[in-house]
C-alpha positions as CSV (number, residue, x, y, z in Angstrom):
1,M,-75.5,169.6,-169.6
2,E,-78.9,168.1,-168.6
3,I,-79.7,171.2,-166.6
4,E,-78.8,173.5,-169.5
5,K,-81.2,171.5,-171.7
6,E,-84.0,172.0,-169.1
7,V,-83.3,175.8,-169.1
8,K,-83.4,176.0,-172.9
9,K,-86.7,174.2,-173.3
10,M,-88.7,176.2,-170.7
11,T,-92.0,177.3,-172.1
12,L,-95.5,178.1,-170.8
13,G,-97.4,177.0,-173.8
14,H,-99.3,180.3,-174.5
15,E,-101.3,178.9,-177.4
16,F,-102.8,176.1,-175.3
17,G,-106.5,176.8,-174.6
18,A,-106.4,180.2,-176.3
19,G,-109.9,181.7,-176.7
20,A,-111.7,179.2,-174.5
21,A,-114.8,180.6,-172.7
22,C,-114.6,181.2,-168.9
23,L,-117.1,179.0,-167.0
24,K,-117.0,181.4,-164.1
25,C,-117.2,184.8,-165.8
26,K,-119.3,183.7,-168.8
27,D,-119.5,186.6,-171.3
28,K,-117.5,189.0,-169.2
29,C,-114.3,187.2,-170.4
30,E,-113.2,187.6,-174.0
31,G,-111.7,184.2,-174.0
32,F,-108.7,182.5,-172.3
33,E,-105.4,184.3,-172.9
34,L,-102.5,183.0,-170.7
35,H,-100.5,185.5,-168.8
36,F,-96.9,185.0,-169.6
37,W,-95.9,183.9,-166.0
38,R,-98.9,184.1,-163.7
39,K,-100.7,180.9,-164.9
40,I,-104.0,182.8,-165.2
41,C,-106.1,184.4,-167.9
42,R,-105.1,188.0,-168.8
43,N,-108.7,188.9,-169.5
44,C,-110.6,187.7,-166.4
45,K,-107.8,186.7,-164.0
46,C,-109.3,183.2,-163.6
47,G,-107.2,180.0,-163.9
48,L,-107.1,177.5,-166.8
49,A,-109.3,175.1,-164.7
50,E,-112.1,177.7,-164.8
51,H,-112.1,177.8,-168.6
52,N,-113.7,175.4,-171.0
53,V,-110.5,173.8,-172.1
54,Q,-110.3,170.1,-173.0
55,M,-107.2,169.1,-171.1
56,N,-107.2,165.3,-171.2
57,S,-104.0,165.1,-173.3
58,E,-102.1,167.7,-171.4
59,E,-103.2,166.3,-168.0
60,N,-102.2,162.7,-169.1
61,K,-98.8,164.0,-170.1
62,K,-98.4,165.8,-166.7
63,V,-99.3,162.7,-164.6
64,G,-97.3,160.5,-167.0
65,K,-94.2,162.6,-166.2
66,L,-95.0,162.4,-162.5
67,F,-94.9,158.6,-162.6
68,E,-91.7,158.4,-164.7
69,D,-88.8,156.7,-162.9
70,T,-91.1,155.4,-160.1
71,K,-92.6,152.1,-159.2
72,Y,-95.8,153.3,-160.9
73,T,-94.6,153.0,-164.4
74,G,-97.3,150.4,-165.0
75,L,-99.8,153.4,-165.0
76,I,-98.1,155.1,-168.0
77,A,-97.3,154.3,-171.6
78,K,-94.7,155.8,-173.9
79,L,-95.8,157.4,-177.1
80,K,-94.0,155.9,-180.1
81,T,-93.8,159.2,-181.9
82,D,-91.9,161.3,-179.3
83,G,-91.4,159.0,-176.3
84,V,-93.5,161.2,-174.1
85,S,-95.0,159.3,-171.1
86,M,-98.8,159.4,-171.0
87,Y,-100.9,158.5,-168.0
88,R,-103.2,155.7,-168.8
89,G,-105.8,156.7,-166.3
90,N,-108.7,154.3,-166.1
91,A,-111.7,155.6,-168.1
92,V,-114.1,152.7,-168.4
93,T,-117.7,151.9,-169.4
94,I,-119.1,149.3,-166.9
95,T,-122.2,147.3,-167.7
96,L,-124.1,145.7,-164.9
97,G,-127.2,143.5,-164.8
98,G,-128.7,141.4,-167.6
99,P,-131.7,139.1,-168.5
100,A,-130.7,136.3,-166.2
101,T,-131.2,135.1,-162.6
102,A,-130.2,137.7,-160.0
103,H,-129.1,136.9,-156.5
104,T,-128.4,139.0,-153.4
105,V,-125.5,137.8,-151.3
106,L,-125.1,139.0,-147.7
107,P,-122.9,137.8,-144.8
108,A,-125.2,136.3,-142.3
109,T,-123.8,138.1,-139.3
110,A,-124.1,141.5,-140.9
111,A,-127.3,141.2,-143.0
112,A,-129.0,144.1,-141.3
113,A,-126.1,146.5,-141.7
114,V,-125.1,145.8,-145.3
115,P,-127.1,147.2,-148.3
116,H,-128.4,144.6,-150.7
117,T,-126.0,144.3,-153.7
118,T,-127.7,142.6,-156.6
119,I,-125.4,140.6,-158.8
120,T,-126.5,139.2,-162.1
121,A,-125.2,135.7,-163.0
122,A,-125.1,133.9,-166.2
123,G,-125.6,130.7,-164.4
124,S,-126.0,129.4,-160.9
125,V,-124.6,130.9,-157.7
126,P,-122.2,128.6,-155.9
127,P,-122.6,127.7,-152.2
128,A,-121.6,130.4,-149.7
129,A,-118.4,128.6,-148.9
130,A,-117.2,128.8,-152.5
131,L,-117.9,132.5,-153.1
132,G,-114.8,134.5,-154.0
133,G,-113.8,138.0,-155.1
134,M,-113.9,138.0,-158.9
135,A,-117.3,138.8,-160.5
136,S,-117.4,136.9,-163.7
137,G,-120.9,136.7,-165.2
138,G,-123.1,139.7,-165.9
139,V,-120.2,142.2,-165.9
140,Q,-118.8,143.8,-169.0
141,A,-116.1,146.4,-168.8
142,S,-114.5,148.2,-171.7
143,S,-111.6,150.5,-171.5
144,V,-112.1,154.0,-172.9
145,G,-108.9,155.5,-174.3
146,A,-106.6,153.2,-172.4
147,P,-104.3,150.4,-173.7
148,P,-105.6,146.9,-173.4
149,G,-104.5,144.9,-170.5
150,G,-104.7,147.8,-168.1
151,V,-106.7,145.8,-165.5
152,Q,-105.9,142.2,-164.8
153,A,-107.2,139.6,-162.3
154,R,-104.9,138.3,-159.7
155,P,-104.0,134.6,-159.7
156,A,-105.7,132.6,-157.0
157,P,-103.6,131.7,-154.0
158,P,-102.7,128.0,-153.5
159,G,-105.5,125.9,-152.2
160,V,-108.3,128.2,-153.5
161,A,-110.6,126.7,-156.0
162,P,-111.0,129.0,-159.1
163,V,-114.5,130.2,-160.1
164,K,-115.7,129.0,-163.5
165,G,-116.9,131.3,-166.2
166,N,-120.5,130.4,-165.9
167,T,-120.8,131.5,-162.3
168,A,-120.8,134.8,-160.5
169,S,-119.1,135.5,-157.2
170,V,-118.7,138.5,-154.9
171,S,-116.1,139.2,-152.3
172,I,-117.5,138.5,-148.8
173,N,-116.3,137.8,-145.3
174,S,-115.3,134.3,-144.7
175,T,-118.4,133.7,-142.5
176,T,-121.4,132.0,-144.0
177,A,-123.7,134.0,-146.3
178,N,-127.3,134.2,-147.3
179,V,-128.1,133.8,-151.0
180,V,-131.5,135.3,-151.8
181,P,-132.9,134.8,-155.4
182,V,-134.4,137.9,-157.1
183,T,-137.3,136.9,-159.3
184,K,-137.3,139.7,-161.8
185,D,-134.7,140.4,-164.5
186,E,-132.5,143.4,-164.3
187,P,-132.1,145.6,-167.3
188,L,-128.6,146.2,-168.6
189,K,-127.2,149.4,-167.3
190,S,-124.0,150.9,-168.8
191,V,-122.2,153.9,-167.2
192,T,-119.1,155.6,-168.5
193,Y,-116.6,157.0,-166.0
194,D,-113.8,159.4,-166.7
195,W,-112.0,157.4,-164.0
196,A,-112.7,154.4,-161.8
197,P,-110.4,152.5,-159.5
198,P,-108.6,150.0,-161.6
199,V,-109.8,146.8,-159.8
200,A,-110.6,143.5,-161.5
201,N,-113.9,143.2,-159.8
202,K,-116.2,145.8,-161.5
203,Y,-118.8,145.6,-158.7
204,V,-116.2,146.7,-156.3
205,A,-115.3,149.6,-158.6
206,V,-118.9,150.7,-158.9
207,R,-119.4,150.3,-155.1
208,Y,-116.4,152.5,-154.5
209,I,-117.9,155.3,-156.7
210,E,-121.3,154.9,-155.0
211,L,-119.6,155.7,-151.7
212,L,-118.4,159.1,-153.0
213,P,-120.5,162.2,-152.6
214,P,-122.9,162.3,-155.7
215,E,-121.5,165.6,-156.9
216,K,-117.9,164.1,-156.9
217,R,-118.6,160.9,-158.8
218,P,-116.6,161.0,-162.0
219,V,-119.4,160.0,-164.3
220,T,-118.6,161.3,-167.8
221,G,-120.4,164.5,-168.6
222,T,-121.5,165.3,-165.0
223,E,-120.4,167.9,-162.4
224,G,-118.4,165.0,-160.8
225,A,-116.3,164.7,-164.0
226,A,-115.7,168.5,-164.0
227,Y,-114.7,168.3,-160.3
228,R,-112.1,165.7,-161.1
229,R,-110.7,167.8,-163.9
230,Q,-110.4,170.8,-161.7
231,Q,-108.8,168.9,-158.9
232,M,-106.3,167.3,-161.3
233,A,-105.2,170.8,-162.3
234,R,-105.3,172.2,-158.7
235,Q,-103.7,169.3,-156.8
236,L,-101.0,168.3,-159.3
237,P,-99.5,171.6,-160.7
238,E,-97.2,170.7,-163.6
239,H,-94.8,173.5,-162.5
240,D,-94.2,171.6,-159.2
241,Q,-92.4,168.8,-161.1
242,D,-91.3,170.1,-164.5
243,P,-88.7,173.0,-164.8
244,A,-89.8,173.5,-168.4
245,K,-93.1,174.8,-167.1
246,C,-91.6,177.4,-164.8
247,H,-90.6,181.0,-165.4
248,E,-87.0,181.7,-166.0
249,L,-85.3,179.4,-163.5
250,S,-81.5,179.7,-163.2
251,P,-79.4,176.5,-163.6
252,A,-79.0,176.3,-159.8
253,E,-82.8,176.5,-159.4
254,V,-83.3,173.8,-162.0
255,K,-80.9,171.5,-160.1
256,Q,-82.6,172.1,-156.8
257,M,-86.0,171.4,-158.3
258,Q,-84.8,168.1,-159.9
259,Q,-83.5,167.0,-156.5
260,F,-86.8,168.0,-154.8
261,V,-88.8,166.0,-157.4
262,R,-86.5,162.9,-157.0
263,K,-86.9,163.1,-153.3
264,Y,-90.7,163.1,-153.2
265,K,-90.9,160.4,-155.8
266,D,-88.7,158.2,-153.6
267,E,-90.2,159.1,-150.3
268,A,-93.7,160.4,-150.5
269,L,-95.5,159.7,-153.8
270,G,-98.1,156.9,-153.8
271,V,-101.4,155.7,-155.3
272,G,-104.2,154.5,-153.2
273,D,-105.0,150.8,-153.2
274,V,-108.7,149.8,-153.2
275,R,-109.2,146.6,-151.2
276,L,-111.8,144.8,-149.1
277,P,-110.7,144.9,-145.5
278,E,-111.7,141.3,-145.1
279,E,-109.2,140.4,-147.8
280,I,-106.4,142.2,-146.1
281,A,-107.2,140.5,-142.9
282,L,-107.0,137.1,-144.7
283,V,-103.6,138.0,-146.1
284,Q,-102.4,139.1,-142.6
285,A,-103.7,135.9,-141.0
286,A,-102.2,133.7,-143.6
287,A,-98.8,135.5,-143.3
288,A,-98.9,135.3,-139.5
289,G,-99.9,131.6,-139.6
290,Q,-96.9,130.7,-141.6
291,G,-94.5,132.7,-139.4
292,G,-94.4,135.7,-141.8
293,P,-94.7,139.3,-140.8
294,G,-97.5,140.3,-138.6
295,G,-98.8,143.1,-140.8
296,A,-99.7,142.9,-144.5
297,K,-96.8,144.4,-146.4
298,A,-98.8,144.2,-149.6
299,A,-97.6,146.7,-152.1
300,G,-100.5,148.6,-153.6
301,L,-99.0,148.3,-157.0
302,G,-96.9,145.2,-156.6
303,T,-97.2,141.7,-155.2
304,V,-98.1,140.1,-151.9
305,G,-96.1,137.1,-150.7
306,L,-98.8,134.5,-149.6
307,K,-98.6,131.1,-148.1
308,G,-101.5,128.8,-148.7
309,P,-104.0,128.3,-145.9
310,A,-104.1,125.2,-143.7
311,G,-104.6,122.2,-145.9
312,A,-103.3,123.8,-149.0
313,G,-100.8,121.0,-149.5
314,G,-97.8,123.0,-148.6
315,A,-97.9,125.3,-151.6
316,G,-95.2,127.9,-151.8
317,P,-95.5,131.7,-152.0
318,T,-97.7,133.0,-154.7
319,S,-97.8,136.4,-156.4
320,A,-101.1,138.3,-155.6
321,G,-100.2,141.5,-157.4
322,G,-100.6,142.5,-161.0
323,A,-103.4,145.1,-161.2
324,V,-103.4,148.4,-159.4
325,G,-105.6,148.1,-156.3
326,T,-107.2,144.8,-157.3
327,A,-109.9,144.5,-154.7
328,A,-110.5,140.8,-154.7
329,T,-108.7,137.5,-155.4
330,A,-109.7,135.8,-158.7
331,G,-110.9,132.8,-156.9
332,A,-113.3,131.6,-154.2
333,M,-112.4,131.6,-150.6
334,T,-113.1,128.7,-148.4
335,A,-115.3,129.1,-145.3
336,S,-112.3,128.9,-143.0
337,G,-110.5,132.1,-142.4
338,P,-109.6,134.8,-139.8
339,P,-112.0,135.5,-137.0
340,Q,-114.6,138.3,-137.4
341,Q,-112.9,141.7,-137.2
342,S,-114.0,145.3,-137.2
343,F,-112.3,148.0,-139.3
344,S,-112.3,151.7,-138.7
345,C,-111.5,154.6,-141.0
346,R,-108.3,156.5,-140.0
347,R,-109.9,159.9,-140.7
348,C,-113.4,159.7,-139.3
349,A,-112.9,156.8,-136.9
350,Q,-116.2,155.3,-138.0
351,P,-116.4,151.6,-138.7
352,M,-116.3,150.2,-142.2
353,R,-119.5,148.4,-143.4
354,M,-119.1,144.8,-144.1
355,G,-118.4,144.2,-147.8
356,D,-117.6,147.8,-148.6
357,P,-114.2,148.6,-150.2
358,A,-111.6,150.7,-148.4
359,V,-108.6,152.7,-149.6
360,Y,-105.2,151.7,-148.4
361,A,-101.9,153.7,-148.8
362,E,-98.8,151.5,-149.1
363,R,-96.6,154.2,-147.6
364,A,-98.8,154.5,-144.6
365,G,-98.9,150.7,-144.0
366,Y,-101.7,148.3,-144.4
367,D,-102.8,148.6,-140.8
368,K,-104.5,151.9,-141.9
369,L,-107.5,152.3,-144.1
370,W,-109.9,155.0,-145.2
371,H,-113.5,155.3,-146.5
372,P,-113.4,156.2,-150.2
373,A,-114.8,159.7,-149.4
374,C,-112.3,160.1,-146.5
375,F,-109.2,159.6,-148.6
376,V,-108.5,163.4,-148.7
377,C,-105.7,165.9,-148.4
378,C,-105.1,166.9,-144.8
379,T,-104.8,170.6,-145.8
380,C,-107.5,171.3,-148.4
381,E,-109.6,168.3,-147.4
382,E,-110.4,167.7,-151.1
383,M,-110.6,164.1,-152.3
384,L,-107.2,163.0,-153.6
385,V,-107.7,162.9,-157.4
386,D,-107.3,159.4,-158.8
387,M,-106.1,158.5,-155.3
388,I,-102.7,160.0,-156.0
389,Y,-101.3,161.0,-152.6
390,F,-98.1,162.2,-150.9
391,W,-97.4,160.7,-147.5
392,K,-95.5,162.8,-144.9
393,R,-95.2,162.4,-141.1
394,G,-98.4,160.4,-140.8
395,K,-100.5,162.6,-143.0
396,L,-101.9,162.4,-146.6
397,Y,-101.3,165.4,-148.8
398,C,-102.3,166.3,-152.4
399,G,-99.3,167.3,-154.6
400,R,-99.9,171.0,-154.1
401,H,-100.0,171.1,-150.4
402,Y,-97.1,168.6,-150.0
403,G,-95.1,171.1,-152.0
404,D,-96.3,173.9,-149.8
405,S,-95.2,171.9,-146.7
406,E,-91.6,171.6,-148.1
407,K,-91.0,174.9,-149.9
408,P,-92.4,178.5,-149.9
409,R,-94.7,179.1,-152.9
410,C,-94.7,182.4,-154.8
411,A,-98.1,184.1,-154.6
412,G,-97.4,185.7,-157.9
413,C,-96.5,182.9,-160.2
414,D,-97.8,179.9,-158.1
415,E,-94.4,178.2,-158.4
416,L,-92.3,176.8,-155.5
417,I,-89.4,179.0,-154.7
418,F,-86.0,177.4,-155.1
419,C,-83.8,180.5,-154.8
420,N,-82.2,181.8,-151.6
421,E,-83.6,185.3,-151.9
422,Y,-87.3,186.1,-151.9
423,T,-89.6,188.5,-150.2
424,Q,-92.4,188.2,-147.7
425,A,-95.3,190.6,-147.8
426,E,-98.9,190.5,-146.5
427,G,-98.3,187.0,-145.0
428,Q,-97.3,185.5,-148.4
429,N,-94.0,184.7,-150.2
430,W,-92.9,186.2,-153.5
431,H,-90.1,185.9,-156.0
432,L,-88.4,189.3,-156.0
433,K,-89.2,189.7,-159.7
434,H,-92.9,188.6,-159.2
435,F,-93.8,191.0,-156.4
436,C,-95.7,193.1,-159.0
437,C,-98.9,195.0,-159.5
438,F,-101.6,192.4,-160.2
439,D,-103.0,194.6,-163.0
440,C,-100.1,196.1,-164.8
441,D,-97.1,194.0,-163.6
442,L,-95.2,197.0,-162.3
443,V,-92.5,195.7,-159.9
444,L,-93.5,197.1,-156.5
445,A,-90.1,197.1,-154.8
446,G,-89.9,200.6,-153.2
447,E,-93.4,201.5,-154.5
448,T,-96.6,202.3,-152.7
449,Y,-99.2,199.5,-153.2
450,V,-102.6,198.6,-152.0
451,M,-103.8,195.0,-151.3
452,E,-107.0,194.4,-153.2
453,Q,-108.6,190.9,-152.7
454,D,-105.2,189.7,-151.4
455,K,-103.4,190.9,-154.5
456,P,-101.0,193.9,-154.5
457,V,-101.9,196.7,-157.0
458,C,-100.0,199.9,-157.6
459,T,-101.6,203.3,-156.7
460,P,-102.5,204.3,-160.3
461,C,-104.2,200.9,-161.0
462,Y,-106.0,201.2,-157.7
463,M,-107.3,204.6,-158.5
464,N,-108.5,203.6,-162.0
465,N,-109.9,200.1,-161.2
466,Y,-110.8,199.8,-157.5
467,A,-111.1,203.1,-155.8
468,V,-114.6,204.2,-154.6
469,K,-116.1,207.5,-155.8
470,C,-116.8,210.3,-153.4
471,A,-120.6,211.1,-153.4
472,G,-119.7,214.7,-152.7
473,C,-117.1,215.6,-155.4
474,A,-117.5,212.5,-157.6
475,E,-113.7,212.0,-157.5
476,A,-112.0,208.7,-156.6
477,V,-111.0,208.4,-153.0
478,E,-107.2,207.9,-152.6
479,P,-106.2,204.8,-150.7
480,E,-104.4,206.9,-148.0
481,A,-107.2,209.5,-147.7
482,Q,-109.6,209.5,-144.8
483,R,-113.2,208.8,-145.8
484,V,-116.7,208.3,-144.4
485,S,-118.8,205.4,-145.6
486,Y,-122.5,204.9,-145.1
487,G,-124.1,201.9,-146.8
488,A,-123.0,201.9,-150.5
489,Y,-121.9,205.6,-150.4
490,H,-118.6,207.1,-149.6
491,W,-117.3,210.7,-149.0
492,H,-113.9,212.3,-148.5
493,A,-113.7,213.1,-144.8
494,A,-113.2,216.8,-145.7
495,P,-115.4,219.9,-145.2
496,Q,-115.9,220.4,-148.9
497,C,-117.3,216.9,-149.4
498,F,-119.0,215.8,-146.2
499,K,-121.6,218.6,-145.8
500,C,-125.3,219.1,-145.9
501,S,-126.7,219.2,-149.4
502,G,-129.3,221.9,-148.3
503,C,-127.5,224.4,-146.2
504,A,-123.8,223.3,-146.7
505,K,-123.3,222.8,-143.0
506,V,-120.2,220.7,-142.4
507,L,-121.3,217.4,-140.9
508,M,-118.0,216.1,-139.5
509,G,-118.9,214.8,-136.0
510,Q,-122.6,215.8,-136.4
511,R,-125.8,213.9,-136.8
512,F,-126.9,213.6,-140.4
513,M,-129.4,211.9,-142.8
514,A,-128.2,210.2,-146.0
515,V,-130.7,209.9,-148.9
516,Q,-129.5,208.3,-152.1
517,G,-126.0,209.8,-151.6
518,K,-127.1,213.2,-150.4
519,L,-126.4,214.4,-146.9
520,F,-128.8,216.5,-144.8
521,C,-128.4,218.0,-141.4
522,S,-132.2,217.9,-140.6
523,V,-135.6,216.9,-141.9
524,E,-136.3,220.6,-142.7
525,C,-133.2,220.8,-144.9
526,K,-134.3,217.7,-146.7
527,K,-137.8,219.1,-147.3
528,N,-136.5,222.4,-148.6
529,T,-134.0,220.9,-151.0
530,P,-135.2,220.1,-154.5
531,A,-135.0,216.4,-155.3
């Protein structure tokens, strides 16, 4: 019964984005008009992502559905009107700085390697041994279009003194640190991000974004925000998870697709966890010191069982979860802690800089970490949008390429193929009903076709839209016909076309001169032929 409902509600939403201008073709496109099954514009053949369509609501619904019935339901909210799951995202405006005393805090052992991070405090900076992970003063963060309470601080582990509201702290290594006062005031600076890692410490969030390539930073209204929107559409195709967005699936195909979606939600889907490597090392050391597991089994979106450090008065396990990817504990660490460690990125093998955040993937294990810019799909090597990943056999995938690794994808409709019968042509896979002319949709089974820009087109469409013109007879050159090409000019390889414009000598196999599409057998013929 549920499968029948899915079949009945299938739609491609042809009205969505109708008439939107193409950002790639400009005035050449008359406006977006969705092809009824290709997921492209009928007018210019570009995708929806290449058109100026405001997709926030649709994208949030898509990602909301992706996170339904998973451990990541904390990232979505149900609409009261129709019960649709909406992705909360994490659009925020972050304000840093202020007319107060500023200090630079650096670990003493790595002062030369760590860039100065200025933190504005509303009061005094505590001693190095009392610095923790939650920046309090001088940081204002407001959620943009997200429900309140989306980002919460973690409770402090036992034995860790909380930081009061009139002090500022930054997450540092447990070694001693230098506190250097900055004499001049810092002006307030507010930046709005379409998305930022949902960590409680906004300085860590800003530092994460600073570590991304400038053209990929999701600052609202910039090319980085546009890049994020394009990757959201590209990496997470809604037709990879929702049968209602597919073209005419049978009940058997709907059932197979539902099983496929359930499988990857249970076994592969994850969201990156932004943490400080020093914090993870502290968790691992604390767990090991109390006879716990050797590796940090911290769930990126859940809780970490912690025992208090030595001298904590025998406090029991404490929840350290709450916020997605919270990068620092909401308290101040004592000077004692794990020995100095070095951390290397799994992708580039380069060391992490002291105090910089890293990205962890729970399904990979917390013994692996990535630079923010290195947290990419192993196939397309694009940054994983909003850190949404799929983990398989030791590799990170985006949603699209995880699907490609599991199922063949139809080159016609861009959907994964769940039926037993399909065709392979030109190194690609096709639904039988979708192996059609790219221009007129004629089914090409048993027909002659020509591959044009990796797309099959029937012979009539090729002759009308793609065939080159013979400079001799001015007729289109058939795809199967032999031809001679010279620069931008083409001729039928026939005596009546490939001949001297002066004396009509056939030039097949002969030396010739070509001048603006005209052929000559010699300089004399060229001189004697009127221009």
